[in-house]
C-alpha positions as CSV (number, residue, x, y, z in Angstrom):
1,M,2.5,-219.2,108.8
2,N,6.0,-218.7,110.2
3,N,7.1,-215.8,112.4
4,A,8.9,-213.9,109.6
5,A,7.5,-210.5,108.6
6,H,5.3,-210.5,105.6
7,F,5.4,-207.1,103.8
8,A,2.2,-206.1,101.9
9,G,3.5,-205.2,98.5
10,A,7.0,-204.5,99.9
11,A,6.6,-200.8,99.0
12,T,9.1,-198.6,100.7
13,R,10.1,-195.1,100.0
14,L,13.1,-193.1,101.3
15,I,12.9,-189.4,101.9
16,H,15.9,-187.3,103.0
17,A,15.0,-184.3,105.1
18,S,17.5,-182.2,107.1
19,N,20.2,-184.9,107.0
20,R,17.9,-187.5,108.5
21,E,16.6,-190.5,106.5
22,T,12.9,-191.3,107.0
23,R,11.4,-194.5,105.8
24,F,7.8,-195.0,105.0
25,V,6.6,-198.6,104.9
26,T,3.3,-200.0,104.0
27,R,1.3,-202.1,106.4
28,F,2.7,-205.5,107.0
29,R,2.3,-208.6,109.3
30,V,4.6,-210.1,111.9
31,A,3.2,-213.5,112.8
32,D,-0.5,-212.8,113.5
33,W,0.0,-209.1,114.2
34,D,-1.0,-206.4,111.7
35,V,1.5,-203.5,111.8
36,D,0.6,-200.1,110.5
37,P,3.7,-197.8,110.7
38,A,1.9,-194.8,109.3
39,I,-0.2,-194.5,112.5
40,N,2.2,-196.4,114.9
41,R,-0.4,-199.1,115.5
42,V,-0.2,-202.9,115.9
43,S,-3.3,-205.0,116.1
44,R,-4.5,-208.6,116.4
45,G,-8.2,-209.2,116.3
46,E,-9.8,-206.9,118.9
47,Q,-6.4,-206.0,120.5
48,V,-5.1,-202.7,119.3
49,F,-1.9,-201.0,120.6
50,K,-0.5,-197.6,119.8
51,L,3.3,-197.6,119.8
52,E,5.7,-194.8,120.4
53,P,7.3,-193.6,117.2
54,K,10.8,-194.8,118.2
55,V,9.5,-198.2,119.1
56,M,7.7,-198.5,115.7
57,E,11.0,-197.5,114.0
58,V,12.8,-200.3,115.7
59,L,10.0,-202.8,114.8
60,V,10.1,-201.8,111.2
61,Y,13.9,-202.0,111.1
62,L,14.0,-205.5,112.7
63,A,11.1,-206.8,110.6
64,G,12.9,-205.7,107.4
65,R,15.9,-207.7,108.4
66,P,14.8,-211.2,109.3
């Protein structure tokens, strides 16, 4: 498997709230990492990391633009 992001179902939904665009993305993989934006978590096997919301936002943005 290459290092490109693999989106599960590629389901994205945009919601506009108070002039700010919020993007909800389903779980996806980057290399051998599982990324779950809904709970700001990345995991690989037994390793689980909680990310700050802004960090997850950047990861989702970059993963969506390989």
